[in-house]
Structures are given as C-alpha cells and as structure tokens.
C-alpha positions as CSV (number, residue, x, y, z in Angstrom):
1,M,96.6,118.3,55.9
2,T,93.4,119.8,54.8
3,A,91.8,119.4,51.4
4,T,89.4,121.5,49.5
5,T,85.7,120.5,49.7
6,D,83.3,119.8,46.9
7,V,86.0,118.9,44.3
8,N,84.0,117.2,41.6
9,T,86.0,117.5,38.4
10,S,89.6,116.6,37.6
11,A,92.0,118.6,35.5
12,N,90.8,116.9,32.4
13,G,87.2,117.7,33.2
14,E,86.2,114.2,34.3
15,S,83.8,113.8,37.3
16,Q,85.3,112.8,40.6
17,L,84.1,111.7,44.0
18,L,82.7,114.5,46.1
19,R,83.9,115.8,49.5
20,H,80.6,115.5,51.3
21,I,81.2,113.7,54.6
22,D,83.2,113.9,57.7
23,W,84.4,111.0,60.0
24,R,80.9,110.6,61.3
25,G,79.6,109.8,57.8
26,A,82.3,107.2,57.3
27,F,81.5,105.8,60.8
28,W,77.9,105.1,59.8
29,V,78.9,103.7,56.4
30,A,81.2,101.3,58.3
31,S,78.5,100.5,60.8
32,G,77.6,97.6,58.5
33,V,80.6,95.7,59.8
34,P,79.4,94.6,63.2
35,P,76.5,92.6,61.7
36,L,79.1,90.5,60.0
37,V,79.4,88.6,63.3
38,L,76.0,87.0,62.4
39,F,77.4,85.6,59.2
40,S,79.8,83.1,60.9
41,I,79.0,83.0,64.6
42,G,77.5,79.5,64.2
43,G,80.2,78.4,61.8
44,I,83.1,79.3,64.1
45,A,81.4,77.7,67.1
46,G,80.7,74.6,64.9
47,T,84.3,74.2,64.0
48,T,86.1,75.2,67.2
49,G,83.7,74.5,70.1
50,T,84.1,76.2,73.5
51,P,87.1,78.4,72.5
52,A,84.9,80.2,70.0
53,F,84.3,83.3,72.2
54,L,88.0,83.7,72.7
55,I,88.6,83.4,69.0
56,W,86.3,86.3,68.4
57,T,88.0,88.3,71.1
58,A,91.6,87.6,70.0
59,S,90.7,88.3,66.3
60,M,89.1,91.6,67.2
61,I,92.1,92.8,69.3
62,M,94.4,91.9,66.4
63,G,92.2,93.8,64.0
64,F,92.1,96.9,66.2
65,I,95.9,97.0,66.6
66,Q,96.4,96.5,62.8
67,S,94.1,99.4,62.1
68,F,96.6,101.9,63.4
69,T,98.9,101.0,60.6
70,Y,96.1,101.6,58.1
71,A,95.2,104.9,59.7
72,E,98.7,106.2,59.3
73,I,99.1,105.3,55.6
74,A,95.6,106.5,54.7
75,G,96.6,109.9,55.9
76,L,99.3,110.1,53.2
77,F,96.6,110.1,50.5
78,P,94.0,112.8,51.1
79,N,92.9,112.7,47.4
80,K,92.5,108.9,47.0
81,S,89.6,106.7,47.8
82,G,89.2,102.9,47.8
83,G,90.6,101.9,51.2
84,S,93.7,100.7,52.8
85,S,94.7,98.5,49.9
86,V,95.0,101.5,47.6
87,Y,97.2,103.4,50.1
88,G,99.4,100.3,50.8
89,A,99.7,99.3,47.2
90,T,101.7,102.5,46.5
91,A,104.4,101.3,48.9
92,W,104.9,98.2,46.9
93,L,105.0,99.9,43.5
94,R,108.7,100.6,43.7
95,Y,109.5,96.9,44.1
96,S,107.1,95.3,41.7
97,K,104.4,96.4,39.2
98,F,102.4,93.3,39.9
99,I,102.4,93.2,43.7
100,A,100.8,96.7,44.0
101,P,97.6,95.8,42.0
102,L,97.5,92.4,43.8
103,S,96.8,94.3,47.1
104,V,93.9,96.2,45.5
105,W,92.5,93.2,43.7
106,C,92.6,90.9,46.8
107,N,90.9,93.6,48.9
108,W,88.1,93.9,46.3
109,F,87.4,90.2,45.9
110,A,87.5,89.8,49.7
111,W,84.9,92.6,50.4
112,S,82.7,92.2,47.3
113,P,81.2,88.8,48.2
114,V,79.5,90.3,51.3
115,L,76.8,91.4,48.8
116,S,76.0,87.9,47.6
117,L,76.5,86.2,51.0
118,G,74.4,88.8,52.8
119,C,71.7,88.7,50.3
120,S,71.4,84.9,50.4
121,I,71.0,85.0,54.2
122,A,68.5,87.9,54.0
123,A,66.5,86.1,51.3
124,G,66.4,83.0,53.6
125,Y,64.9,85.1,56.4
126,I,62.3,86.6,54.1
127,L,61.3,83.1,52.9
128,N,61.1,81.9,56.5
129,A,58.8,84.8,57.3
130,L,56.5,84.5,54.3
131,F,56.7,80.7,53.6
132,P,57.8,79.0,56.9
133,I,58.5,75.3,56.9
134,P,56.1,73.8,59.5
135,V,57.5,72.0,62.5
136,F,56.0,68.6,63.5
137,T,56.6,66.3,66.5
138,E,55.8,62.7,67.2
139,S,52.5,63.8,68.8
140,S,51.4,66.0,66.0
141,A,48.1,64.9,64.5
142,E,49.5,64.8,61.0
143,V,52.4,62.5,62.1
144,V,50.0,60.2,64.0
145,A,47.7,60.0,61.0
146,Y,50.7,59.2,58.7
147,I,51.9,56.4,60.9
148,A,48.3,55.0,61.1
149,G,48.1,55.0,57.3
150,H,51.6,53.6,56.8
151,A,52.0,50.8,59.4
152,G,55.5,50.2,60.6
153,T,56.8,53.7,59.8
154,A,59.3,55.0,62.4
155,P,58.3,58.3,64.0
156,A,61.4,60.1,62.6
157,D,60.6,58.9,59.1
158,A,57.0,60.0,59.5
159,I,58.0,63.5,60.6
160,T,60.3,63.8,57.6
161,A,57.6,62.7,55.2
162,V,54.9,65.0,56.7
163,T,57.3,67.9,56.8
164,A,58.2,67.4,53.1
165,A,54.5,67.3,52.1
166,A,53.7,70.4,54.1
167,T,56.7,72.5,53.0
168,P,55.6,75.3,50.6
169,A,56.5,74.5,47.0
170,I,58.5,77.8,46.7
171,R,61.1,76.5,49.2
172,N,62.0,73.6,46.8
173,W,61.5,75.4,43.5
174,T,64.4,76.1,41.2
175,L,64.5,77.4,37.7
176,F,67.9,75.6,37.1
177,S,70.6,74.1,39.2
178,H,73.9,72.3,38.5
179,T,77.2,71.5,40.1
180,L,80.4,73.2,39.1
181,G,83.6,71.7,40.6
182,P,83.6,71.9,44.4
183,V,80.3,73.9,44.5
184,G,76.8,74.0,43.1
185,F,74.7,76.8,41.8
186,S,71.0,77.3,41.7
187,F,68.6,79.9,40.3
188,N,66.0,79.4,43.1
189,A,63.8,81.6,45.2
190,V,66.8,82.6,47.4
191,F,68.6,83.8,44.2
192,F,65.8,85.9,42.9
193,I,64.9,87.5,46.3
194,G,68.6,88.2,46.9
195,A,68.9,89.8,43.4
196,I,66.1,92.2,44.3
197,L,67.8,93.2,47.5
198,M,71.0,93.9,45.6
199,L,69.2,96.2,43.2
200,I,67.6,98.1,46.1
201,T,71.1,98.6,47.6
202,F,72.4,99.8,44.3
203,A,69.5,102.3,44.0
204,I,70.3,103.8,47.4
205,Q,74.0,104.1,46.7
206,H,73.4,105.6,43.2
207,R,72.8,108.9,45.0
208,G,76.4,109.2,46.2
209,I,78.2,108.9,49.5
210,L,76.2,111.5,51.4
211,G,72.9,109.8,50.7
212,T,74.5,106.4,51.6
213,A,75.8,107.7,54.9
214,N,72.4,109.3,55.9
215,T,70.6,106.1,55.0
216,Q,73.0,103.9,56.9
217,K,72.8,106.2,60.0
218,V,69.2,105.4,60.3
219,I,69.5,101.7,59.6
220,G,72.7,101.5,61.8
221,L,70.9,102.8,64.9
222,I,68.0,100.4,64.3
223,V,70.4,97.5,64.1
224,I,73.2,98.3,66.5
225,I,71.0,99.3,69.5
226,P,69.1,95.9,69.6
227,M,72.4,94.1,69.1
228,L,73.7,95.8,72.2
229,V,70.5,95.0,74.1
230,V,70.8,91.3,73.1
231,G,74.4,91.3,74.2
232,I,73.9,93.0,77.6
233,V,70.4,91.8,78.8
234,P,71.4,88.1,79.3
235,I,74.4,89.2,81.4
236,V,72.3,91.5,83.6
237,T,69.5,89.0,84.0
238,G,71.8,86.2,85.0
239,Q,71.1,83.9,82.0
240,I,74.8,83.3,81.4
241,N,75.8,79.7,82.2
242,W,79.5,79.8,83.0
243,A,79.8,76.1,82.4
244,N,79.3,76.8,78.7
245,Y,82.8,78.1,78.5
246,S,84.5,74.9,79.6
247,P,86.2,72.6,79.0
248,L,88.3,75.0,77.0
249,V,89.4,72.6,74.3
250,P,88.6,72.5,70.6
251,L,86.2,69.9,69.2
252,A,87.4,66.5,68.2
253,T,85.5,66.8,64.9
254,A,83.8,69.8,63.4
255,Y,80.1,70.2,64.1
256,A,80.1,67.4,66.6
257,P,79.8,68.2,70.4
258,A,82.5,65.8,71.6
259,P,85.5,67.7,73.1
260,G,88.9,67.1,71.5
261,S,92.3,68.1,72.7
262,W,95.1,70.6,71.9
263,N,96.7,68.4,69.4
264,V,97.6,69.2,65.8
265,A,94.0,68.5,64.6
266,G,92.6,70.7,67.4
267,W,94.9,73.6,66.6
268,T,94.0,73.3,63.0
269,L,90.3,73.8,63.8
270,V,91.1,76.8,66.1
271,L,93.3,78.3,63.4
272,G,90.4,77.8,60.9
273,G,88.3,79.8,63.3
274,M,90.8,82.6,63.5
275,F,91.0,82.5,59.7
276,I,87.3,83.0,59.1
277,A,86.8,85.4,62.0
278,A,89.3,87.8,60.4
279,W,87.0,88.3,57.5
280,S,84.5,90.0,59.9
281,T,86.6,91.5,62.7
282,Y,89.2,93.3,60.5
283,G,86.5,94.7,58.3
284,F,86.1,98.1,60.0
285,E,89.2,99.3,58.1
286,T,86.6,100.1,55.4
287,A,86.1,103.4,57.4
288,V,89.1,104.9,55.6
289,C,87.8,103.9,52.2
290,Y,86.4,107.4,51.7
291,T,89.5,109.6,52.2
292,S,88.9,111.6,49.0
293,E,85.3,112.1,50.1
294,F,86.2,113.6,53.5
295,K,85.8,117.3,54.0
296,D,89.0,117.3,56.1
297,P,91.0,114.1,55.4
298,G,93.7,115.0,57.9
299,R,91.3,115.1,60.8
300,D,88.6,112.7,59.7
301,T,90.7,109.7,58.6
302,F,92.0,108.6,62.0
303,K,88.8,109.4,63.8
304,A,86.8,107.3,61.3
305,I,88.8,104.1,61.7
306,F,89.4,104.6,65.5
307,Y,85.7,105.0,66.5
308,S,84.6,102.4,64.1
309,G,87.1,100.1,65.7
310,L,85.8,100.8,69.2
311,L,82.2,100.0,68.1
312,C,83.4,96.7,66.5
313,M,85.5,95.9,69.6
314,L,82.4,96.1,71.8
315,L,80.0,94.1,69.6
316,F,82.4,91.4,68.3
317,I,83.4,90.5,71.8
318,L,80.0,91.0,73.5
319,V,77.7,89.2,71.1
320,P,79.6,85.9,70.7
321,F,80.3,85.8,74.4
322,T,76.6,86.2,75.2
323,F,75.4,83.7,72.5
324,Q,77.7,81.0,73.8
325,G,76.9,81.7,77.5
326,V,73.2,81.3,76.9
327,L,73.0,78.7,74.2
328,G,75.9,76.5,75.2
329,L,77.8,74.3,72.8
330,N,74.9,72.1,71.7
331,G,72.8,75.2,71.0
332,M,75.6,76.8,69.0
333,L,76.0,73.6,67.0
334,A,72.3,73.5,66.1
335,T,71.7,73.8,62.3
336,P,69.6,77.0,62.5
337,I,72.5,78.8,64.2
338,V,75.2,77.4,62.0
339,D,73.4,78.4,58.8
340,G,72.1,81.6,60.3
341,S,68.4,81.0,59.9
342,G,67.7,80.6,63.6
343,V,69.8,83.5,64.9
344,A,66.8,85.9,65.2
345,A,64.8,83.3,67.2
346,A,67.8,82.8,69.5
347,M,68.1,86.5,70.1
348,A,64.4,86.7,70.9
349,G,64.8,84.0,73.5
350,M,67.7,85.9,75.1
351,V,65.5,88.9,75.8
352,H,62.4,86.7,76.7
353,G,60.5,88.0,73.7
354,G,57.3,86.4,72.4
355,A,56.2,85.9,68.8
356,I,56.0,89.6,68.1
357,I,59.5,90.3,69.4
358,S,60.7,87.3,67.4
359,Q,59.2,88.7,64.2
360,L,60.7,92.1,64.9
361,L,64.1,90.5,65.4
362,V,63.7,88.8,62.0
363,M,63.2,92.2,60.5
364,L,66.2,93.4,62.5
365,M,68.3,90.6,61.0
366,I,67.2,91.5,57.5
367,L,68.1,95.2,58.1
368,A,71.4,94.1,59.6
369,L,72.3,92.2,56.5
370,I,71.2,95.1,54.3
371,L,73.5,97.3,56.3
372,A,76.4,95.0,55.8
373,I,75.6,94.8,52.1
374,M,75.5,98.6,51.7
375,T,78.9,98.9,53.5
376,A,80.4,96.3,51.2
377,M,79.1,97.8,48.0
378,A,80.2,101.3,49.1
379,G,83.7,100.1,49.9
380,S,84.4,97.6,47.2
381,S,83.1,99.8,44.4
382,R,85.4,102.6,45.5
383,T,88.3,100.1,45.5
384,L,87.5,99.3,41.9
385,Y,87.2,103.0,41.1
386,Q,90.5,104.1,42.6
387,G,92.2,101.1,41.2
388,S,91.1,102.2,37.7
389,V,92.0,105.9,38.3
390,D,95.5,104.8,39.4
391,G,96.1,102.6,36.4
392,W,95.7,99.1,37.9
393,L,92.3,98.1,36.7
394,P,90.4,98.7,33.4
395,K,89.7,102.4,32.5
396,Y,85.9,102.0,32.3
397,L,85.7,101.6,36.1
398,S,86.8,105.2,36.7
399,H,83.5,106.7,35.7
400,V,81.3,108.4,38.4
401,N,77.8,109.9,38.0
402,S,76.6,113.4,38.8
403,H,76.1,112.4,42.5
404,G,79.7,111.3,42.8
405,A,78.9,107.6,42.8
406,P,81.2,105.2,40.9
407,T,78.3,103.6,39.1
408,R,80.3,101.5,36.6
409,A,82.3,100.0,39.5
410,M,79.0,99.4,41.2
411,W,77.5,97.6,38.2
412,T,80.6,95.5,38.0
413,D,80.2,94.5,41.7
414,L,76.5,93.8,41.0
415,C,77.1,91.5,38.0
416,F,80.0,89.7,39.8
417,N,77.8,89.1,42.8
418,L,74.8,87.8,40.9
419,I,77.1,84.9,39.8
420,L,78.2,84.4,43.4
421,L,74.7,84.6,44.6
422,A,73.7,81.7,42.4
423,I,76.4,79.6,44.1
424,A,75.7,80.8,47.7
425,A,72.0,80.0,47.2
426,A,72.8,76.3,46.3
427,D,73.7,75.0,49.8
428,A,75.8,75.7,52.9
429,T,78.9,74.0,51.5
430,S,78.9,76.4,48.5
431,F,78.2,79.4,50.9
432,F,81.3,78.7,53.1
433,F,83.4,77.9,50.0
434,I,82.8,81.5,48.8
435,L,83.5,82.8,52.2
436,A,86.8,81.0,52.6
437,V,88.0,81.9,49.1
438,S,87.2,85.6,49.6
439,N,89.0,85.5,53.0
440,C,92.1,84.2,51.3
441,G,92.1,87.4,49.4
442,Y,91.6,89.4,52.5
443,I,94.5,87.8,54.3
444,I,96.8,88.4,51.3
445,F,95.7,92.1,51.3
446,N,96.3,92.4,55.0
447,F,99.8,90.8,54.7
448,L,100.8,93.3,52.0
449,N,99.2,96.3,53.7
450,L,100.7,95.7,57.2
451,N,104.1,95.5,55.6
452,A,103.3,98.6,53.6
453,G,103.4,100.5,56.9
454,W,107.1,100.1,57.4
455,I,107.9,100.3,53.7
456,H,106.2,103.7,53.6
457,R,108.2,104.7,56.6
458,I,111.5,103.9,54.8
459,D,110.7,105.2,51.4
460,N,108.4,108.1,52.2
461,G,109.4,109.0,55.7
462,H,109.7,112.7,54.7
463,I,106.0,113.0,53.9
464,D,103.9,114.7,56.5
465,R,101.6,112.4,58.3
466,P,98.4,113.9,59.9
467,W,98.5,111.0,62.4
468,K,101.6,108.8,63.0
469,A,101.3,105.4,64.8
470,P,103.9,104.5,67.4
471,T,106.8,102.6,65.8
472,F,106.2,99.6,68.0
473,V,102.6,99.3,66.7
474,I,103.9,99.3,63.1
475,A,106.3,96.5,64.2
476,I,103.5,94.5,65.8
477,G,101.4,94.9,62.7
478,A,104.3,93.5,60.6
479,I,104.4,90.5,62.9
480,F,100.7,90.0,62.7
481,A,101.1,89.8,58.9
482,Y,102.8,86.5,59.4
483,V,100.4,85.3,62.0
484,N,97.6,86.0,59.5
485,A,99.5,84.1,56.8
486,M,99.6,81.1,59.2
487,F,95.8,81.4,59.7
488,M,95.3,81.1,56.0
489,G,97.7,78.3,55.4
490,A,96.4,76.2,58.3
491,G,92.8,77.3,58.5
492,A,91.4,77.6,54.9
493,K,91.2,73.8,54.6
494,V,88.9,73.6,57.6
495,W,86.2,75.3,55.4
496,N,86.9,73.5,52.2
497,P,89.9,71.3,51.1
498,L,90.3,73.4,47.9
499,A,89.7,76.9,49.5
500,L,93.4,77.8,49.8
501,W,94.3,76.9,46.2
502,A,91.1,78.5,44.8
503,G,92.0,81.6,46.7
504,L,95.5,81.8,45.4
505,F,94.2,81.1,41.8
506,T,91.7,83.9,42.2
507,A,94.4,86.3,43.4
508,A,96.5,85.4,40.4
509,L,93.8,86.5,38.0
510,I,94.9,90.1,38.6
511,I,97.9,89.4,36.3
512,P,96.0,89.3,33.0
513,V,93.7,92.1,34.2
514,F,96.6,94.4,35.1
515,C,98.6,93.5,31.9
516,Y,95.6,94.5,29.8
517,R,95.3,97.9,31.5
518,H,98.9,98.7,31.9
519,Y,100.5,97.4,28.7
520,I,97.5,97.6,26.2
521,Q,95.4,100.6,27.5
522,D,98.3,102.7,29.0
523,G,101.3,101.6,26.9
524,G,103.3,100.5,29.9
525,K,103.1,103.8,31.8
526,F,101.2,104.7,35.0
527,P,99.1,107.9,35.1
528,E,101.3,110.8,36.4
529,H,98.6,111.8,39.0
530,M,98.9,108.5,40.7
531,L,101.8,109.7,42.9
532,D,100.6,113.3,43.4
533,D,99.8,112.8,47.1
534,L,103.4,111.8,47.7
535,G,104.9,114.5,45.6
536,L,106.6,112.0,43.4
537,H,106.9,111.2,39.7
538,S,107.3,107.9,37.9
539,A,111.1,108.3,37.7
540,D,111.3,108.5,41.5
541,L,110.1,104.9,41.8
542,Q,113.6,103.8,40.7
543,Q,114.9,104.7,44.2
544,K,114.3,101.7,46.5
545,K,115.5,102.6,50.0
546,A,114.2,99.3,51.5
547,G,116.5,97.3,49.3
548,I,115.7,93.6,49.3
549,L,113.7,93.6,52.4
550,P,110.3,93.7,50.6
551,Y,111.3,90.7,48.5
552,L,112.4,88.7,51.5
553,T,109.1,89.6,53.2
554,L,107.2,88.1,50.3
555,V,109.2,84.9,50.2
556,A,108.9,84.5,54.0
557,G,105.1,85.1,53.8
558,L,104.7,82.4,51.1
559,A,106.9,80.0,53.1
560,V,104.7,80.5,56.2
561,V,101.5,79.8,54.2
562,L,102.9,76.6,52.7
563,L,104.5,75.3,55.9
564,A,101.3,75.9,57.9
565,N,99.3,74.1,55.3
566,W,101.7,71.2,55.4
567,Y,101.9,70.9,59.2
568,F,98.4,71.6,60.4
569,V,96.1,68.8,59.3
570,L,92.7,67.5,60.4
C-alpha cells in the first residue's frame, strides 16, 4: 500500500498534512518517549520499593507486545494522522457514535499534559542552575553563628532557618496562588519559565513535521547516547549492589523504606506502579501518529513503531535497573529523586563526574524534557487535527498552515497546558494528580484500541493489511486490555484518592464536545471521507459483524475497573 507524496490539498482545496518523512523521521520524533522514564522513576520507586525495576520491565514488555496490534490497524489508514486512537476509533464507530470519539479524546488528554509536566520539571532544573538553594550542615559557619545568636536552638531548626534566609527570593516568589479542590495552582517562577519553554517548542513545530523530525534527531542523539552511557557504565565498572534488589517485597507504606509484604495493600502499591509506568512505557505508539505524513505508509508504519519500541525496551529496562542498583532503596526514596530535581546529580555520580559533568547532565535533563515535550505536542496536536477532520472534534482544529503543521490544534494544546502548568507548578501533589488523571485517559484509550484490533479483523477482514500481526498477539493484546483496566481501578488511588473519578469525569467531557460537532456543526452526519481508507460509506456502518461482543467487552472492562477499585485498598 503506497501513497502519493507531497499531498497538501484536499478535494475542497483545504491544506493538509504533508508527506515529508519516512519511518526514520517518525522514529526521531518518538525519541522523546525514553526520557519519560525520568518523570516517574522516583515516584514508582517511592510507592513500590525494591520491585520497581521489575515493574518497569514488565510494563515495557506489555507495551511492546501491544504495539503490534497498533501497527496492524495503523496500516489500514494510510491517509490519516493522529495515532492509534484514530485508527482504533473507526472500529468502534459501527457500535456507538460516542465510544469512537472517546478513544481519540482520551488519547489526547493522556498525551497532552506531557507539555505542562515536562515544562514544570525543566523549569525547576533551570531555577536550580541559576538560583540554587544553598546547602548547610551543622558545622557550617552560618549555622554555628545562628545557634550562637539564638541560644537553645536545635541544629536542625537552625539549618532550616539559615536555609530559608539564604534561599533566593525568586524561589519563593509567586504572582498569585490558590487551591482548587484536590490541587493548588500558582503563577510562580516555574510557571513563567515553563511557559517560555512551551512557546519555544511551538515555534519549532510551526515549521511542520520535517523540521520537527530534523530538530529532534539532533536533540535525540544528544540525549539518548548519555542515557545509554549512564545505564551501562555502572554495570561495567561494578557499581551495582545486588543487595539493592532484595528483599523483593513492596513497601509497607509509600515513600517509607520499611519493607511490607505481598498482602492486599502491597499489591495495591505494585499495581499503582504498573498503572503510572504505563503512561511512559506504552508511549512509543506515538510513532504511528504520522501515517498521512509518511512517504510510503505501507512500509514506514510498522518500521516506525517497531524500532521505536526496541529503543524504549532498552532504555526503560536499563535505566531503572541501574538507578536502583547504584542508589539503593534509600537513595531512590530521597526527595530530589522522587521530585526529579536530583536525577542529574545522581547520573553524574554514576559516571564519577565532577561539577562540570554534573552541570552538563543538568543541560542534558533539560534537553531530554524538551525532547519529550516536542514529541507530545507533535502527537497530541495531530490527534486533535485528525479528530476534527473525521468529525469528532470541533471544525476549527482541522486547519493547517503552509508548512503542514496543525497550528490551531497546537494553539489549543498550548492554552490547555498553560492551565495545567499553573497546577503542576504548585507542588508535587498537584503534579502527580495531573499525571494520574491523564493516565486514566491513557488506559481507557489502550483498552478501546487493543480491542479494536479484533473488531477490525471481524468487520474489516477483507481490507489489505501492509503488515498483519499474528492472531495470538492480537488475542494477548485483548487480554492485556483487561489487565490495564485492573491497573487503573486498583492503582490510580495510590497517586490520589480522587484520581480515578477525576479521570472518568474528564473522559466523559467528550460527550458535549462531540454532540456540538456532530449534531450542531454537522447536522448528525459524519464526513463521507472519514471512511475512505476502508472503502466504506456511512450506510455500511449498519452492518455489525461482531454482534454484541463489543458491548460485552465494554461492560466487562467497566466491571474490572470497579471490582479492582473495591478490592485493592491501601
């Protein structure tokens, strides 16, 4: 299945995405996924303990197996962009007008927050580099002088007071802050620096997918090679302490080093780790987000996701294993690792680097985060674009500029993430709340998409597939859909008691959005071109070869989520 290159106008004269890249370009755009391990490497260790390295490994293997389903269904749509959710949503369209856009919506609000979360961490690194908080000990002259002038003050209290006095004012400055339900928001220095980083990312992507891919190739090499070095050097130099992987039991309480046991509470923490790891390890499926921008979709689609998966398999297994082997449980539970601010310093220690190496690794971390941000904006904006083109999201999102960039979708992403950035900048609790809610959307999308694999086989089995997954792999993916549902039901509460319900509420917001587009803007009809890749028309959707199986699948999935939430408690 080969498509024409450089298609830039549709039949009605509107601009479209441009066929400017092959699988290598998509690979480099997706190279922003491996740095996502740095978002939650401390958080997963802090909630699960010594099994953390196995959680990353198991999650990555699951994500790799699932990707073969996505590769097959992506090949059915050489003229669509927007990722697996768009390709899978079409399978559900015969069975419900509302389930199909749910897949696209959940995929978008799962990926889009990478912009705000990544920018908040990167802004923190920039502040640490330019305005560091000084470190004092009991023997520091300032602490000794403070105790001498305040008789009876405990050393710990003196250190706190001296540190507060010496902390640069910008670290505590905020234009405005407030609480909003389970989270807070703040227009502080982190917010404004993060907003500048977002605008830089927008400017790069404004030039279209070819410019984005070329930029990410350079940044990707700068980031990935040092990540490999940090992952390999401690193993070669014998820095791994094998005792750091035992006893292989979850923590008794999150963020406390005391070992627990494999009881219900322990399994809940582990499932919480599997839940949040999926947000990172499954993310390389974004490599098939650019099908309509491939020069040869039939050849490039499978290669893009397969080689991106191999890269992620290496780094998502290697980096957590090395971190845990060198730092140990206490080191992984340290606040700078949990909140991400001390990851660069830890990496410098692993390669025995001095102050200069440490500063270079800080720059590496900032570049790694920008790489992840660029990947997220490229993928999530195209999801919005294709959702609009296919009649699921508002029409204004289908506009692209002369470079083939979906600029209105990008502006929507930017504005949405400025709101999230204000929340993420407030504190760690707010940060992980956003992460958990967005991952609820990601699990819902994965559930629908993995089942879309077998639905497409039943309803559209006659359509030529450039690459066809083995049937048993499609079956394993369908089973994994329920395993993921269990992760969400049991594990979301580990990160915030309201995360699951907030995630389900956010998913339900697609109903008024879709109703506005479908019934008000389109008069209750889908665009005819939506089904062109399958050679179908709207009338063909009345034929439902899968019968009631998709409906039973939805009911069973919801039951798994609710039962897991009821049974697994902390």
